[in-house]
N, C-alpha and C positions, 0 to 999 in steps of 0.2 A: 417525764410523763406526757403522753399524747394529749394534744389540745382537745378539750371537750366541745360539744356543740354550743353551749352557752357562751364559752369564752370566744369561740370563733364568731358568733353572732355579734358579741360586744365589739370585737376588733373591727368587723365590717361596718358596724354602725358608726364607730368613732372615726373611721377612715374618711367618711364623707363621700365615698365613691358612688354610693347607691342611696336612693331616697328611702326614708323610713317605710313608706307604703310598699315599695318593692321588696324590702327586707321582710316585712310581715307576710306578704304574699308568697315569697320564696320559702319561708318557714312552713307555711301550710302545705305547700307542694311537697316539701322534703318529708314532712310527717306522713303524708298520704303515700308517697313512693318509697318510704322507709330508706331514705338516703341522706347524705349530708347536704346542708344548705349550699355549700361550696359547689357541689355538682350541679345543683339547680341553677345557680347564678352563672356558672360557666356555660351551661347548656343554652341559656337564654342570651348569652353574650352581654350580660349585665356586669360581669366581672371578668377581667382578662387574667390569663395565666400569670402574667408578670405582676399584676396587682396583688393577686392572691399570694404569690411568692414573697412579695415585699411584706405583707402582713404576717406571714408565718416566720419570716426572717426576724422581724421585730419582736415577735412573741418569744421565739426560742433564743434570740440573740446569737444566731449563727448565719452564715451566708446562705443565700438561696441559689440553686442551680436550676435553670430551665433545660431539662434534658431533651426537649423537642428542638432546641436550638444549639445543641452541644455536639461537637464531633467526638465520638468515643472510639479510640483506636481498637481494632479488632482484638488485639492481645489483652486488652483490659477486661474483656468479658470472661477470660479464662482465669482470672484471679480467684474467683469464687465459683462453686458449681451452680449451674442453672437452678437446680432443685432448691438450694439455699436462697438464692436471689428471689425466686418466685414465691417461696413459702413465707419469707419475711419482708417482701416488698422492698428490697434494697438493690443497689447496683453500684459497682465500682466504675468510675468514669475517667480518672486521671491519676497520674503518679508524678511526684516531684523527687528526682534523684538527689537533688542538693540536700533536702531535709529528710530523705528516706521515708516519705509518707505517701499514703494512698488516700485519695478523696472518695468518700462514700456518700451517695445520695440516699436519703431515708425519709420516712414520714415523720418519725419521732427522733430527732437527734439527741434527745436526752436518754434514750434507751441504751444505757451503758453496758448492759448484759449482752445485747446484740452487737454492739461495737466490739466488745471483747471476743465474741464468737467469731466475727469476721477477721479480727486481728490474728487469732490463733489459726484460722483456716488458711490465711495467707502465709503466716509464719515469718521466720527469719527476723524477728524483732522489729517489724515494720510498724510505724505509728499510723493511726487512722485519723483523718480529718473529716468530721461529719458535716454534711450539708443538708439543709432541708429542701425537699422537692415535693411537688404535688403528686397525688396518686396517679393521675393521668400521665404525667411526665415519666414516672418510673415505669408504668406499664408500657409506654411507648419504647423505652429503652430495653425492657425485657423482651420485646418482640425480636430484637436483633439476635438473641440466642437462637431463635427458630430459623432465621434466614439471614446470616451475616453478610451475604452478598447482595441482599436487597433486589431480588428479581423484579422485573418490570411488573409482573402480575400482582405483586403485593407492595408496589412502590408507594402508593398513597398512604398506607398505614405504617410504612417502615422507613420513610425517608429520614435521613439524618438531619436534613436542613429544611426548615419550614419555608412557606412561600415568601415571607417578608425578610428572609435571611439575606444579607447583602454579600456580594463577592468580596468586598473590602474586609468584612469581619472574618470570613472563612480563610482568606489568605493570611491575615494576621494571626489567626488561631493556629493554622498549619505551621507558620514560621515559629511561633512561640513553642509549639509542641516539638518541632524538629530540633530546636536548640536544647530543650530539656533532655531529649533522647540522644543527643550527640549524633545527629544525622548528617551525612556528608552530601547527599543528593536527594532532591524531591522530584518524583516523576508524576506528572499529571497527564493521564492517558485516556482519551475518549474511546469508549467501546460502543457496541451497537445500541445499548439502552442505558448505559451508566457512564460515569467518569470514575476511573480507578486512580486513587492516589497511593503511591508507593514510596517508602522511605528506604534509603540505603544506609544500613547500620552495620558497622564493622565489616564493610566491604560486600555485604550480602543484601539484596533487595527483599523487602518484606511488604506484603499488602498492609496498608494502614486503614484506609476507609474507602467506601463506595459512595458516590454522590449521584443525585439524579442528573440525567443527561441535559436537562433544560438549563443547568447551571454552567455548562461548559463554556459557552460564548462569553458570559460575563466574567468568569474566572480568567480566561485567556486575555480578555480586554483589560482587566485590572492589572495583570502582570505586564502587559505591553505598555500601559500608561506609566507604571513605575519604572520600567527599564527603557523608556523613550523609544519604543519600536513603532513601526507603522501599523496603525490599527486596521487599515483597509488592505493590508498585504496578507493573504492567506495561502498563496500558491508557492511561495519561495521560503526557504529557511531564513531565520533572522537570529542575530546574536545581540545581546545587550547586557546591562548590569544595573544594579541599584543597591542601596544600603538600607538597613533596618535595625532599629534598636528595640530590644525586648523590654517587657515591663520591669524586669529586674536589672536592666541597665546594660545587658550584653550587646555589643555592637557587632554586626555581621555584614559582610558584603556578599552579594549574590551575583553569580554569573548565570545569565539566562540564555537558553537555546530553544528555538521553536522549529518544528518541522511539520510539513503537511502529511497527514495519513489518510487512509480511506474513510475514517470516521470523523476527521477534523484535525485540528492542530494539536500536536503533542508538545508539552512544555517540560523541560528539565531545568531545575534550579540547582546550581552547585553552591553550597554554603562555604564561605571563607571567613574565618574569624579575623576581625580587624587587628586585634592584639595577638601577637604570636605567642603561642604556648611554647616556651623554651624547653628543650630536652637536653639531657646529657647522654653520653654514649651508652651508659647502662640502661637508661630509659628507652633508647632506641631498640634495645634487645641484644646488644653486643655482650657476649660473655667476657669474663675478666681477661682471659688471654688475648682475645681479639681486641678488646678495649685498649689494652696496653700497646698492641701492634699499631692500631690506628693513631693513637696519640703520638707515638714515635714518628710516624710518617708526617703527621700534621705539623710537626716542628720544623720541617724543611722549609727553606726560604723561597724555593722556586720548583717548578716542575708541574706535572699534571696529575690530578686525582680524579679518576672517572668512576661513575656509578652507573649500574645498568639494572634493568628489570622492566617488566611490562607496565603498561599504564595502570596506575593505582597501586603500585608496589611500595610507595613511600619514598621515592627517590628525592623529591623536593624537600620533604621533611628532613631527610638525612643531610642533604646539602646545606639547608638552613642551620642545622645543628652544628655542622663542621664550621660554618662561618661564625656562628655564635661563640664557639670556643676560641676563635682567633680574633674576634672583634675587640679591639682595644684602642685607646686614644692615639697610639703611635702608628696605626696602619690606616691606609685608605682602601676601603673595600667598595667595589662597584660591581653590580650585576646587570645582566640583560636577560629578561625573562618573557615568556609568553604562556600564560599571563603572570603578573606579579600576584602570587597567591597570598602572601602576608607581608606586612610592613615590618622592617627590622630597624631598630634605632641605630643611628650612626652608619647605616649602610645606604649607599646611593643606588637606588634601584631604577632600572630603565624598562619600560613596557614596550615590547615589540609592536609596531604599527605598520603593517605591510601596505596599507592604503596610502601612506605618505612616504613609502620607501624605506622605513626604518625596520630592517631585517636584523637577524642575529649577527650576520656578517658586518653590516653597516654599523650597528651598535657597538660591536667589538672593536672596529677600527677607531671609532670615536673615543672609546674608553681608553685606548692606548695613549691618547693625547691628554689624558686627565691625571697623569702621574699616579697610576694605581699600584698598590702592593699586592692585592689579592683580587682576582677576577672570578666571577661565577657566570657561566653561560648556561642558561636553562637546559638547552639540549643542542647537541651537535647533530644536525640533520643533513648537512650537505658538505661537499668538499671544500668550498670556500671558507665556511665557518671552522672546519677542522684544521685547515692550513693556518688560519690566523691564530687559532688557539694554541697550536703547537709552536708557532713563532713567538707568541707571547710568553709561553713557558720557557723557551730557549733564551729569552732576553731578560731573565731575572724575575719573572712574575710567578706567583702561585696561582694556578688555574684549576677551577673545579667545574665539572660539567657532567651531563648524563648522555649515554649512548644506548640505543636500542640493540640489545643482544640477549641471547638466552642464558649465557653463562659468563662468568668473569673472564675466562680464557677466550671466549667468543668475541670480546671487545677488540682484541688485537687484529684479527683478520678483517673485522668490520671497519676499523680505522684505515687499514691498508686499502680496502675497497674504496674508501672515500678519497684516495689519492695521496695518503701520507707515506712518504718513503720509510721503509723499515728502520733505517739507521737514525732518522729523526725521531721516530716514535720511541725507539729503544733508549735514546739519550734524554728524553723528556719525561717519560712515564714513570711515576712514583708508585702508584697503587691503583688497583681495580677492585671495586666492591660490587658483587651481584647480590640482589636481595629480593625477597618476597615478604608479604605480610600474612601472618597466621592469626586466627582469632584465639584469644585467651580463654581458657575454660573458666567458667564462673566458680570461684572458690567456695561459694556458699552451698553449692549442691553437687560438688564433685564426688565421683565414686570410681573405684578401681574396677576394671572389666577386662576379661580376656579378649584378645583380638578375634573378631568374628571370622567365620569361614570366608565371607566375601572379602574381608580385609586381607586374609591370608592369600586369596587368589590375586588380589591387586599387588601384594608384595612379591608374588611369584613372577609378575610381569616386569619387575624392576631388577636390574643387575645388582644384586646385593651379595657381597662377600660373606663368608661365614663369620668373619670378625664383626661385620656390621649387623648381621642377624643377632649376634649375642648382645648387641646394644639395645635391642628391643626387649627390655626386661619386663615392662609393664605397659598397659594402655589405660587411659582414663577417659571418662566422659562426665558431663554434667547433665543431670536429669532435667533441669529447667526449673526456675523458681521466679518469684517476683523481682529479685535483684537483677536478673538478666532478661526480664520480660519473657521468660519461658523459652528462650532460645538455647540455653546452655552455654552461651558465650558472653563475655563482657570485656570489650577493649581488644586491642591488637598489639602484636609485637613483631619484630623482624626476625627472619632467619637469613643468615649471611654466608657468603662465599668470598674469601679474601685472597688476593694475589699481591704480594709485595714484590715489586720489580727489582730484583737484585742482579748481580753480574751474570748468573746462569740464565736467568730469564731474558736478559738483554741479548745474550749470544743467540738464544733461540729465535728471538724476534728478528735479529739481523740476518739469520739464516732462513727466514720465512718458514719457520716450523708451523705445523698444524696446531689448532687449538687443543686437540687431545694430547699432543706431545708437550705443549706448554703446561697443561693442567697436570700431567703425569709428574713433571718435574716439581711443580708447585706443591702438589700433595705430599711428595717426599720430604718437603721442607715444612711439614705440619699444617699446611693449608687444609681446612675442612670444607667439604662440599655443603651445599644448602641442606641436603638430606641428612648429613652427619649433624649439622647444627640443629636441625629440627628434631632428630632423635634424642639429642641431649635435652632439649626443652620438653619433650614428651616425658622423659624420665624424671625431670624436675617438676612434673605435674602442671606445667604451664599451658600446654596445649594437647591436642589428641593426635594420634597417629593418622586418623582419617583426614584431619585438617592439613597436616604436613604433606601427605600424598596429594591432596587436592591442589595445593598451591604450587608444588614443584612440577606438576604436569602442565601448568599454564605456559 
């Protein structure tokens, strides 16, 4: 039941925040203006929004949320229609994936009929956590429906952040939010009149919130302090890092990069979980047949295992997974990485530091004097690193690394270009895996759809055999719901292209065959292309045809 005027007056009197004479005068004014005593006291600055919230929180025995000081992700506004939010004076402002709950700000948190209406509107079995808010706070939040980008002309009434909001609190809230939403990168970008904050979720950037431009300098300064960067350096890029622990105990490391732009410094924060989430081959996205092939190759005691793909294609996660499968008390595993993205128990990890001369090549030379069984080199970028890696594989070590190439077969000419003799490469190479990451369709709102005419046109530009065309049985999409933040996708998986280096492939390498000839031979031995693997995952309702075509064109 909503609090009545008499109960509110009693709460205010008992709080001791306001003198009895001021309360009586406010009552008279409220009766004259036909409004609540709270409106009068707030208008005269006799009662703060926070104090009123505390009183309401005590009365209803629920938490108070000050919406004037709360960052609300843009996608949260879409959880319920504007018409419902305005008519019933409610607003959804946060979501907790762990508990599958949505936070609802309302005037009367005991209005269970309204709570149930919101729950049914959102759907998918989501639970609602009611919070009490002031009427002015909710009205401030509702303005964001009208102008989610907060144009300068309406900034004073539509700012997400109040004047007394500190950069410390904003950064902490953004980090808390990013961990809940499983964000990989946070972009803080100055525009002409605003600061845009974007989150990269499942490999795709999404607008999260717009902040007033006056907050840009303090936000950047706060991040520089945390990451020990020079506060007075604005003309040159800087790199740093810091750690953060969320309220629920999650520990994350953040890599920080700043660059000067025409509107000021842009900051990107890469989130790295301190505790590695371990994967198995199936969770990486390898289908059963490929799963068994990789496991068989991993059992070899020496040789090279190379992974390829563009930046952000999950190469490091795959390499960590392979190391995790081999990690046991009877082996010595050492890595050299730039950067060390996750800590792995019982693995000796070296961070590249070019400022002191510790390069991949130098680190690799040192590793060979440490009695290693298994070596992981983050990336083979130059001829020196390539040669030392091949020599290590020849002398009885199992070497894992990544190489930049477009396809699995393309790794071979790339290594030869780096100065590796074909006969050495042929004798040491065990396997090549090319990969991309595709977004997984949200299984809560998935539906079957025919391929659109635009999609058919895109398919026509790809060299597809009649046999492959037959594999395109169905296409699926997800409409978007609260479970996926209305994106239609939730999580990612890999699509893969595997080449097992057998005697036939070794002969081709020795003969300096082209990558197309190598792939032709590999495909006859049941190697699937990334497109083939993607089509299989479309038919399994894991992803969409559009998503597969998007990533294989990278």
